[in-house]
Each structure stands twice: as structure tokens, then as C-alpha cells.
N, C-alpha and C positions, 0 to 999 in steps of 0.2 A: 504494500500500500504506500502510495506516495503522499507526502504532506509538504505543503509549501509554507514556509515561515518567512515573512518579510521583516527584515531588521532595519530599523532606521537609526541605528546608533553607531557610533564610532568605537572601534575595538582597540583602544590604546595605540594610536598612530597607525592603525590598519583600516583599510577600507572594507566594509562589509557588503556583501552582495546577497540578494535574495537567492534562495536555494530551492530547487525542485529536485530533491534527492530522495532516492529510495532508502528509507531508514531500516529496512529489514536486516541487512547485513550487520548494522550497528547493534540492533536489538539482539541478534544472535550472538555477537561477540560478547556483549554484556551478560547475556544468559550463561554463556560458557564460563566466563571469568567469575561472575557472581556465584554461579553454581559450584564451581571448584572451591572457592573460598568458603562458601556456606557449608559444604560437606566436611571440610577440614574442621571448621568451628563446631559443627554438630558432634563429630567424633571427639573433639577435645572436651566438650561439655559432658559427654557420657563418661569419659575417662577421669576427668578431674574438675568438673564444674566450670564456673565462670573464670576462676583463677587460671585454669589451664587454657581456656579460650582466649583470654587477654594475652597470654604469652604467645599463643599461635598467631594471633592477629599481629602482634609486634614483630615476630620473626618471619612469618610466611606471606603476609598480604602483599607486600611490595614485590617479592620474588615471583609470586603467582601473576601479578599484573605484568611484570617484565616478561615472563614466559609467554603470556598471551600476546603481548605487544610484538615480540620478536616473531612469533608464529605468523602474525598477520601483516607485519610491516607497518603497523599503526602504533600510536602511543595510546595506551589504555591506562587510566588512573581513576582514583576516587578523590573527591575533594569536598570541602564543606566550608560554611561560614563560621562554624564552631569546630575548630580542629582538635583532633587528638594528637596527630602526628604532624609536626610542622613541615615535613617533607611532602605532605599532600596539600600544601597551601595553594589556593586558587590563583591563577593568573588574572589579569584585568578582564579578559573576555569571560572567563568562568565566573568571576565575581558578579559581572553584570547579569549573566544567565541565572545564577543563584538568586539574585535579587528579583529577577523577573518571576522565577518559580515561587518565591515567597508571596509576591503580589498576586499571582494567579491563584495560589492556594487561598489567600485571603478573600479573593473574589469568588470562591466556591468551586474552583476546579478540583478534580480528584487528584490528590497528591501522588497516588500510585501511577498516574498516567502522564505526569508532566515530562515533556521532552522538548528539545530544541535542536535544530540543525541549521547550519548556514555555511556558505563558502566565504572564507576570509582571505584577504591578501596579507601575507606576512611582511614584516619590515624589510626583508631582503627581496621582495617582489614575487616570491613564490606564492602559490595558493594552497590552501588546505580546506578540507571539509571538517568542520567541528561539530560534534554531536554531544549532547548531554541528556541523561535520563535520571530522573529523581530516585533517591534512596529515601525511604520513609521508615519511620519507627514502627516496627511490629512488636508483638508481645515478647518475642525472644530477644529483642534488642534492649529491652528495659533493664535487664540485669546489669549490663555494663554502661548503658547510656541514660538510664532513667533518673528519677529524682531521689530515690531512696536506695543507695548502694549499700551492700554489706560492708561493714568496716574494713575487713581484710582485703576486699576487692578495691576499695577506695585507696588503701595504702599501696597496693600493687600498681594501680593505675598511676598514682603520683610518682612511684618509683620508676616506672617505664616511660611515663610521659609527664615530666615535671610541669609543663605549660598546658596541660589538658584543659580544653574548654568544651568537651563533648559529652557533658552530662546535663541532667536537668530536663531531658526530653520527656514528652508525654506520648502516649499511643497515638499514632497518626501524624505526628510532627514530621516535617521535612528534615531529614538527617543531613543530607548533602546530595551529591550526584556522582554518577559514573561519568567520565569524560573521555571522549575519543577524539584524536586528531589523526586524520588520514591525509597524507600529502597528495596533492593533485599533480599528476605527471603530464 
């Protein structure tokens, strides 16, 4: 299914173009990446609860993203306005899209279906297709990202992520987004 999103904003010294892009390949890539990470976290929870899951997220999330990125020749990441890992900080374009997602959610759009795609021109003149898909807080996320963390988990999060801002969420909140950059050749 094709979706057209017309962007009328400037993406940090980049010119943005309207995009009529088939998003199905991006959705599939996120499904594979997210599914891979989720299955590892589910195993960790079964083996050692949320403490084990937070360790797996700390050590394996970025390598899993890198593995999927290399396989496709795209950059696949996760980002958020409320970061746990500073290495996942949004760039200017991602920040604008995250802000759009928050506004769209506030206007009643289903947080589970928020996505955005557009073709951008990079500062070096090359073009890329940029895609983002929302990550929302489900029941399973609340143990590590909710308002009421177990004390030992809060200590572990502070140990692994001293500047953590990724707690205090409620069910259905926008947690962040998956982000894909596909170079245009």
C-alpha cells in the first residue's frame, strides 16, 4: 500500500520532498528487527525477569539493529524524545517527526499506526528515503518504562544508563520510533 506524506518543513539544512513511497519494505524491516529484539527480551524475562531484560537491551539492541542494517544496506535504529541510551539520540529530522507523532496522537490518531516517510536531500547533495514508525507503550513495557519501577530495577537502570529519561510512561504512550534511512542511488 502506498501512502503519500507531504512535508512542508525544512530538515536541518536539507530540502524535503514529498514522497510517494511504498512503505511495505520498511514495515517488514521493522517487523524483523523489532521481532528479533522482542524475542530476545521475552527469553530474558523468562530466565531472569526485568533485570535480565534490561541487561539484554543494553548489550544486544544496538548489535541487532546493526545486523539488520548491514543485511539491508539501510540504517535501522530506534530513537525517542525521552532517551534511555544517548547513542539513540534523534537527529533534527527524527526530532521533528517525533514531535509530529506527539501532535497526531494528541489529535486522536492511533499511536500504534503512526508512521512517516519522505525523501530528503542530505547536506552532501545525496538523497535518502527516511521512514519512521511509532513505538508505543504496551503492558510488557511498563516494567522497565512505567511509573512504578521495582527498586532493584531502578538501581540497575541508573547503573547502565546514568542519564535515563525513559521512565514514567503510561499504557498507550508514545515511547519513540523505529527509524530507517535508505540511500537513494
